[in-house]
C-alpha positions in Angstrom: 75.8 -13.3 11.5 76.7 -16.5 13.2 73.7 -16.3 15.5 71.4 -15.7 12.5 72.8 -18.7 10.7 72.2 -20.8 13.8 68.7 -19.5 14.2 67.8 -20.2 10.6 69.4 -23.6 10.8 71.3 -23.0 7.6 72.7 -26.3 6.4 76.4 -26.6 5.8 77.3 -26.8 2.1 79.1 -30.1 2.6 75.8 -31.7 3.7 74.2 -30.9 0.3 74.5 -32.3 -3.2 76.9 -30.4 -5.5 74.1 -28.8 -7.4 72.5 -27.6 -4.2 75.7 -26.4 -2.7 76.7 -24.5 -5.8 73.3 -22.7 -5.9 73.3 -22.0 -2.1 76.9 -20.7 -2.2 76.0 -18.2 -4.9 72.8 -17.1 -3.2 74.6 -16.6 0.1 77.4 -14.5 -1.3 75.0 -12.4 -3.4 72.9 -11.7 -0.3 75.9 -10.6 1.7 77.6 -8.7 -1.1 75.5 -5.5 -0.9 74.4 -3.3 -3.8 75.7 -4.2 -7.2 78.1 -1.3 -8.1 77.9 -0.1 -11.7 81.2 0.0 -13.7 82.1 1.6 -17.0 81.7 -1.7 -19.0 81.3 -5.4 -18.5 82.0 -7.9 -21.3 81.7 -11.7 -21.3 84.0 -13.5 -23.6 84.8 -17.1 -24.5 88.3 -17.7 -25.8 88.3 -20.8 -27.9 92.0 -21.6 -27.4 91.5 -21.5 -23.6 88.3 -23.3 -23.5 87.1 -21.2 -20.5 85.0 -18.0 -20.2 86.3 -14.6 -19.1 84.5 -11.6 -17.8 86.2 -8.2 -18.4 85.3 -5.3 -16.1 86.7 -2.0 -17.3 86.9 1.5 -15.7 86.9 4.6 -17.8 90.1 5.0 -19.8 91.6 4.3 -23.1 94.5 2.2 -24.2 96.1 -0.8 -22.5 95.0 -0.8 -18.8 96.6 -2.0 -15.6 94.9 -5.3 -14.9 94.0 -7.7 -12.1 93.3 -11.3 -13.2 90.9 -12.6 -10.5 90.2 -16.2 -9.6 87.0 -16.8 -7.6 86.7 -18.9 -4.5 84.6 -21.9 -3.8 87.0 -24.7 -2.9 87.7 -25.5 -6.6 84.3 -27.2 -6.5 81.7 -24.4 -6.1 81.9 -20.9 -7.5 81.7 -19.2 -10.8 82.4 -15.9 -12.5 79.1 -14.7 -11.0 80.2 -15.4 -7.5 83.1 -12.9 -7.8 81.0 -10.2 -9.5 80.6 -8.0 -6.5 84.3 -8.2 -5.6 85.4 -7.4 -9.1 83.1 -4.4 -9.5 84.2 -2.9 -6.2 87.9 -3.4 -7.1 87.4 -1.8 -10.5 85.9 1.3 -8.9 88.1 1.5 -5.9 91.5 0.7 -7.6 90.7 2.2 -11.0 92.1 -0.8 -12.8 90.7 -3.4 -15.2 89.6 -6.7 -13.6 89.3 -9.9 -15.6 87.7 -13.0 -14.0 88.6 -16.5 -15.3 85.9 -19.2 -15.4 88.3 -22.1 -14.7 87.0 -25.6 -14.7 85.6 -27.1 -11.4 86.2 -30.3 -9.6 85.3 -33.0 -9.2 84.3 -33.0 -12.9 87.8 -31.6 -13.7 90.1 -32.3 -10.7 93.6 -31.0 -10.0 95.6 -29.7 -11.8 92.9 -28.6 -14.4 92.1 -25.4 -12.6 95.7 -24.4 -12.1 96.5 -24.8 -15.8 93.3 -23.0 -16.8 94.3 -20.0 -14.7 97.9 -19.9 -15.9 97.0 -20.3 -19.6 94.4 -17.6 -19.2 96.9 -15.3 -17.5 99.4 -15.9 -20.4 96.7 -15.0 -22.9 95.5 -11.9 -21.0 99.1 -10.6 -20.8 99.2 -10.5 -24.6 95.8 -8.9 -25.1 96.0 -5.4 -26.7 93.8 -3.9 -24.0 96.1 -5.0 -21.2 99.3 -3.3 -20.0 101.6 -6.3 -19.6 103.9 -4.4 -17.3 101.1 -3.8 -14.8 99.5 -7.3 -14.5 98.5 -8.8 -11.1 96.9 -12.1 -10.3 94.6 -12.5 -7.3 91.8 -14.5 -5.7 90.1 -15.5 -2.5 90.2 -18.8 -0.8 90.7 -21.5 -3.5 91.1 -18.6 -5.9 94.0 -17.4 -3.7 95.5 -20.8 -3.9 95.2 -20.7 -7.7 96.8 -17.2 -7.8 99.7 -18.4 -5.7 100.1 -21.5 -7.9 99.9 -19.3 -11.0 102.8 -17.1 -9.8 104.9 -20.3 -9.4 104.2 -21.3 -13.0 104.6 -17.8 -14.3 108.0 -17.3 -12.6 109.4 -20.0 -14.9 107.1 -19.9 -17.9 105.8 -16.3 -18.0 104.1 -13.9 -18.1 105.9 -11.4 -15.9 103.7 -10.4 -13.0 103.7 -7.2 -11.0 101.9 -8.7 -7.9 99.8 -11.2 -6.2 96.7 -10.6 -4.1 96.0 -13.6 -1.9 92.9 -13.4 0.3 92.7 -16.2 2.9 94.3 -18.7 0.6 94.6 -22.4 0.9 98.4 -23.1 0.9 98.8 -26.5 2.4 96.9 -29.8 2.0 96.3 -31.6 5.2 97.5 -28.7 7.4 97.3 -29.3 11.1 97.7 -25.7 12.3 96.2 -24.1 15.5 93.6 -22.3 13.4 92.6 -25.5 11.6 92.3 -27.4 14.9 90.1 -24.6 16.3 87.9 -24.6 13.2 85.0 -26.7 14.6 82.1 -24.3 14.6 79.1 -26.0 13.0 77.7 -22.7 11.8 80.8 -21.4 10.0 83.3 -22.5 7.4 85.2 -25.2 9.4 87.8 -27.9 9.0 85.2 -30.3 7.7 84.5 -27.8 4.9 88.2 -27.7 4.1 88.4 -31.5 3.9 85.3 -31.7 1.8 86.7 -29.3 -0.8 90.1 -31.0 -0.9 88.5 -34.4 -1.4 86.7 -33.1 -4.4 89.8 -31.4 -5.9 92.4 -34.1 -5.5 92.0 -37.6 -7.0 94.7 -38.9 -4.7 96.0 -37.5 -1.4 99.6 -37.8 -2.8 98.8 -34.9 -5.1 98.7 -32.6 -2.0 102.5 -32.7 -1.9 102.6 -31.0 -5.3 103.5 -27.3 -4.9 100.8 -26.4 -7.4 98.2 -27.8 -4.9 100.2 -26.7 -1.8 102.2 -23.6 -2.7 103.7 -23.5 0.8 105.7 -26.6 -0.2 107.4 -25.0 -3.2 111.1 -25.6 -3.1 111.7 -21.9 -3.5 109.6 -18.8 -3.2 112.3 -16.4 -4.4 111.6 -14.3 -7.6 107.9 -14.2 -7.0 106.0 -10.9 -7.4 105.1 -8.6 -4.4 102.2 -9.9 -2.4 99.3 -8.7 -0.3 98.0 -11.5 1.9 94.8 -11.0 3.8 93.6 -13.4 6.5 90.7 -13.6 8.9 90.9 -14.3 12.7 88.2 -17.0 12.8 89.2 -18.9 9.7 90.7 -22.5 9.7 92.9 -21.3 6.8 94.3 -18.3 8.8 97.6 -19.8 9.9 98.6 -21.4 6.5 97.9 -18.1 4.8 100.1 -16.3 7.3 102.8 -19.0 7.1 102.8 -18.4 3.3 103.3 -14.7 3.8 106.2 -15.4 6.1 107.7 -17.8 3.4 107.4 -15.1 0.8 109.0 -12.4 3.1 111.8 -14.8 4.0 112.5 -15.3 0.3 112.9 -11.6 -0.3 109.5 -11.0 -1.8 108.0 -7.6 -0.7 105.0 -8.8 1.3 102.2 -7.2 3.3 100.2 -9.3 5.7 97.0 -8.1 7.2 94.8 -10.2 9.6 91.3 -8.9 10.1 90.3 -9.6 13.7 86.7 -10.6 14.3 86.3 -11.7 10.7 85.4 -15.2 9.3 86.3 -17.0 6.1 84.5 -15.4 3.2 84.3 -11.9 4.6 86.0 -10.3 1.6 82.8 -11.0 -0.4 80.5 -9.7 2.3 80.9 -6.0 1.9 77.2 -5.5 2.2 77.1 -7.1 5.6 80.5 -6.7 7.2 82.5 -3.5 7.7 85.6 -5.7 7.7 84.8 -6.7 4.1 84.6 -3.1 3.1 87.9 -2.3 4.8 89.7 -5.3 3.2 88.4 -4.3 -0.3 89.7 -0.7 0.4 93.1 -2.1 1.5 93.4 -4.3 -1.6 92.4 -1.3 -3.9 95.0 1.0 -2.2 97.7 -1.7 -2.6 96.8 -2.1 -6.3 96.9 1.6 -7.0 100.3 1.9 -5.4 101.6 -1.1 -7.3 100.2 0.2 -10.6 101.8 3.6 -10.0 98.5 5.4 -9.4 97.6 8.1 -6.9 
């Protein structure tokens, strides 16, 4: 994959305009996502009181359903409900649960903490929806979406709703991190530390905001009382170490935590099930974890 990107001279997203980068990111993920899996039903909704769109993916079944609220990646700057479509469909089918994607507002038009509050308010609303089982409600996301999921659990611990779990896929957890994986992230053909800085610079209006635990969940004063977690990381990812440090923080605080590093994988692989076996295996692991959490077979 890396060799092909080099041969094709694919420009890094941070060298493009926002409009170009948003279009290129979506096209790249859709190309690597594989066949679009059919699910029982898909419904787009706009909740006026939230001011953001939702997409609801449902499996077969009646009554309130176990639900994963999913926040897409894209560095808080790129991404959309469409970009997580493949992931959500695969998880619905593999886990047998309902998945709802939140179309939170993007930076730099709506910088921190807009996305965090969009995600938390949407989760509160979803918990009260008649088609959702509030006792089997999980938040999750990949990359910036994993960051938002972690931040949402911090808000939910004190302000509700009660959450059954958190699925964090190669999440950003620390602004300005200087980890070994970040220092090694210099490959010009892959997601690298320049990419990370570019996203943070769009998301935060001032570097001082990086000390806020809603931006950097690793800095929270306490991680106790948070819901069980599955944390997935990739070997060749600048965000690898901070994701793993976050898993260690959760575990040390008494949170049931599973950490899996996928060797040989790069940032973004969770969305690349059509191109990478590691992506398929990670989706399967997440689905198994969700089934067990929800009390399924």
